[in-house]
N, C-alpha and C positions, 0 to 999 in steps of 0.2 A: 504494500500500500504506500509506503514511503517513497519508493522509486517512482510510482505513478504521479505523486504530487510534486516531487522535487527533481526527478530525473537523475538523482544521485544514487550511486551503488553503495548500499550499506552491508553487503555480504562480506566485505573485507574488514569491517569493524569487528572488534572483539565482542563476542556474544555477551560476555559479562557486562561490558559497558552499556550495551543496548538494553540489557535486562534491568540494569540499575536505573537507566533513564525512564524506561517504561514503568518500573515499580514506583519511581518518584511521582510520575504523572498520576498513577492510580491512587496513590496516597493523597495527593493534593485534591483529587476529584472525588475522593471517598468511594472508589470503586473497588470491590472486593475480589473479583475474579478476572482472569485474563479474557475469558469469553465475553464478559460484560464490557471490558475495555475495547475489545475488537468491535463489538456492536456500536459502542459509542464512537469509535473512529470512523466506522462506516457511515454513521449518521451525521458526523460533524467534521467537515473538511478543515475547519479552523483548528481543531485539535490535532489533526495530522500535521498541519503546518507548525504548530507549537511543538509537537514531538520532534519534528525534523530540526527545528531551531535548537532545541535542547540537546539533541544528539550531536549537533555540530558545534556546540559551545566549546571553546577552548578549555582544556582540562584545568588550566591554572586560573581561569576567570574567578572562581569562587574564593580562591586564596586572596584575591585583591579586593573583595567586596566586603567592606566593613559592616554594611547592613546585614549581610548573611551571618557573620560571626556574632553580631549583637543579638539577632533573632535566635540563633542557635543557643547562645549562652542562657537566654531567658526561657527557652521552650524545651530544652532537652530533658527528657524524663529520667535519664540515667547518665552516669558519667560515660563519656565517649571512649575512654581508654580501656574500660572494662569490656572484655569480649562478650558478645551476646550469648545468651543461653536459650534453651528451648522455652523457658518460662518468660524471658524478656523480649524475645523476637516476635514481632507480629506474624500471624500465619502466612501472609503473602510473602514476606521476606524469607521465611523458612522454605516455602515452596520454590521460590525462584533460586535460592541458594543451592538447593539440592537437585537441580536439573542437570 
């Protein structure tokens, strides 16, 4: 679907990177399953463009974004340096991590 909108080839991207971008969008949109997100993408071309932009964002962009770090500092439910456990990882993250 991304290639249709952008004309860009994402098959050479690391799958884990794309999974993280998709998972991030799903969390922001409060969508629980990949099937629901696919239906959402099919219905909303603007979301396809947003996902494309997020997939293309420079990896270092968020390191330079003070608003991101401020928001993270105030909204993080657990310390980031502690590895996630089955009890602390949301179900979606566990599913994506184990594929």
